[in-house]
N, C-alpha and C positions, 0 to 999 in steps of 0.2 A: 504494500500500500504506500509506503514512503517513496519507493521508486516511481510509482505511478503519479503521485502527487507532485513530485519534483520533475516530472517529464515535460516534454515540449508541448503537450496538448492538455489544456485545462479540463479537469473533471467538472461536470455540470450537475449531475444528479447521482445520488447513491440511495438505492432502495434496499433496505434491510430485509433479508429473507429469514424469517424466524420459524423454527420448528419448536413449538411449545413442549415443555416437559413438566412433570409433576413438581420436581424440586429445582430443576435448572432447564434452561433452553439453549438450543444451538442456533447459530446464526451464520449466514453467508451474506454476500453483497452482490448487487446487480448495479453496475455503474454505466453511465454514459459520459462521453467526453465531448469536446467542443466540435468534433467532426460528426457527431452522432453515432460513433462506434460504441458497441456494447461490450462490456467486460464483466465476466463472472469471477468473483473471489470465492473459492470453495469454503466449505464449513471448516471450523477450527476455532472460530469465535464462540463465546459462550456468555451466559449471564446466570445469576442466581446464587453464586458462591464467590469465594475470594481467590480463586486460582489464577494461573497464567492466562487462560482463555478469556475470562472476564476482564482482566487487567489490560490485555492487548486490545480487546474490543473497545474498552473505555478510551484508551489512548488514540485509537483509530478514529473514533467519533469526534474526539476533541480536534484532531487534525482536519478532518473533513469540514467540521463546522467553522473552524478558523479560516479556512480557505474559501468559505462562502458556498460550499457544495450544498445543494438542496437535498435534504434528508426526508425519507418517508419509510414506512414499514408495512410489510404484508406478512401474513402467516401462510406457511406451506406445510404439507404433511411429510411424514418420514420417508415415504416412497420417492417423492420428488427430491428430497434432500439427498437420498442415496444416489439417484440418477445424476444429480448435479455434481456430487463428489466423485462420481465415476466418469465424469466428462461425457455423459450420455444423454444430455437433454435433447428432447425432440422439438420440432418446430411448434407443436402444440403446447409444449411446456413453456416455451418462450412467450408465446402469445398469452398464455394464462398469467404469467408473471407480469407482462406489460399491462394487462387489463385488470388485474386484481385491485379491489378496493383497498385503500390504505387503512391501517388500524387507526381508529379514532376512539378517544382522544389520543394525542401523541403520547407515547410512553418511552421513546428512545432515550430521553434524558435520564430515565431511571437506570440505564445501563452505564452511566458515567459516574465514576467514583468521586466522592468529595466535592460535589458541586453545590453551590449556593444558588446559582441561577444558570444562565446559558454558559457553556464552557468557554466561549470566545471572550467572555469578560475576565478570564483568569490569565490573560497575557499570551505571549507567543509560546505555543506548545513545543516548537522545535528546540527551544533552549535546553530541554532536558535530554536531548539526543546527542549521540557522538557526532562531532563535526566531520564533514566529508570533504575531501579535496575536490574542487571543481575543475577537473582536468580540461574541460572544453575551453576554459578561460586562460589557461596557463600559456605563457610565452614558450615557444618551442625550445629555447635554450635552457629554460628552467624545468620544463616538464619531465625530461628523462630522470632527473635527480629525485623528483617528487614521487615517482612510482613506489619508492621504499621510504617515503618521508617519515613514517612513524617508527621505523627501526632506529633512526638516529636523527631526530629533527634538528638538533643543534648543529651537527655536521653539515646537513643539507643547507641550512640557513646561512652558515658562515661561508660555505662554498658559493652560494648564490650571491651574497654580498660582494665577495671578491670578484666573481664573474661579471657583476654589474659594473663595478669600478673599471675592470679591464675593458669591457665593451665601450664604455664612455671614453676611456683614454684613446682607444683605437679610432673611434669615430671622430674624435676631436683632433686627431693627427698629432698626438702628444708623444714625445720621446720618453723613454724610460727615465732619463735624467730629469725631465720636467715633472715626472710623477713621483719623485722620490719622497716628497713631503706628505704622502698619504692620500687617502680618498677625499678628504675635505678639500685639499688643494686641487685634485683632479676635477671635482665638481665645480669649484669656483672658477677654475681656468676654462672649463668647457662652457659653463652657462652664465658666468658673471661678467661684469664690466659693461661698458657702453657698446662694445662690439663683440658679443659672445661668439665663441667658435660654433656652438650648436644652438639652434632655435627651432621653433615650430611654425609652420605656415599658418597664417590667419589668426595669430594670437596677439593680444595687446602687450605692452610692456609690463603692465601689472600682472597679467596672466602668466607671462614668462617668469617674472619674479616669483610668483606663487608656485610654479612648477619647480623652479630651482630650490625653493625653500622645502618642498617635499623631499627632494634628494638629501638636503642637508639635515632635515628633521629626522628622517628615518636613520640616517647615519649616526647622529648623536644619541638618539633615543633607543636604538636597537643594536646597530652593528658594533659601536664602541663598547656598549655594555656587554654584549655577548663575547667580544674578543678578550675582555679582561676578567670575566668571572663566569663560573658555570651556572647557567640559568636553568632553573627547574620550574618551567612554566607549565600551566595547565594546557590541555590539548586545544581548547578554543583560543587561548592566547597565542599559541604556536602557529595555528592555522591563520589567525589574523595577521601575524607578522609576515607569514609567507605571502598572503594576498597583497599586503603593502609592498613587499619586495617585487612581486609580480607586476604590480601597477607601474613601478619604476621601470621595469624592463619594457613594458609596453610604451611608456613615454619615450624611453631611449630609442626604441625601434622607429618611432615616427619623427624623431628629431633630425634636422638636416644640418650639414656642414655649411656655414654661412660666410666665414671669414678666416683668414690666416694672418697671424702677426708676422 
């Protein structure tokens, strides 16, 4: 469900398929996306007790609601649930699911744990999940190192900071001697002054200064700190730093050589 929600096509509706039981109920999901495609999530969700099935179902409903997916619920019998779980639904089954009258009054909030009102009022539900590296956004020079990011994030980040400094130095046509004073000198030489070596097309002087300050800020706030002490950051902080570094790579990639001294 998390992969579907983070996919390129927005989920529009989620129909809860409930097989009622005496002490607990089983649930599946019938989804539609922005293209009108239909997706079945097999049974495995549950309600009526405190195990992993109900907890996962509660978390899923929170996510769906937070993303604005329209929720409804119908009841199905055990035979239909068996065919659904066996990937053996018939055309008639699908028509019955589409046309079934929803349960009234709504009771799906009863499946959500620790709620006071609608789950969306409790904040971003993604903050309780493990952060995921967004590979599609990564600069091609950084992406190969990030494949094993969580094995040694400190090493990947330091290697990335050094690679960024090297890329800026080369694009600015700086000699090794000119870069001996460290990355701060490299960034000032490349982006600073009245006639910077590197700039971006279509940006104002203030925008240029702001982008240079991004390079200098990440350098002083992260690279210098990481170079001088062993940082034991949480996973979300590590991934946030990686995305900052990646943004600088993307800025470097679009910068143009404008002048030589």
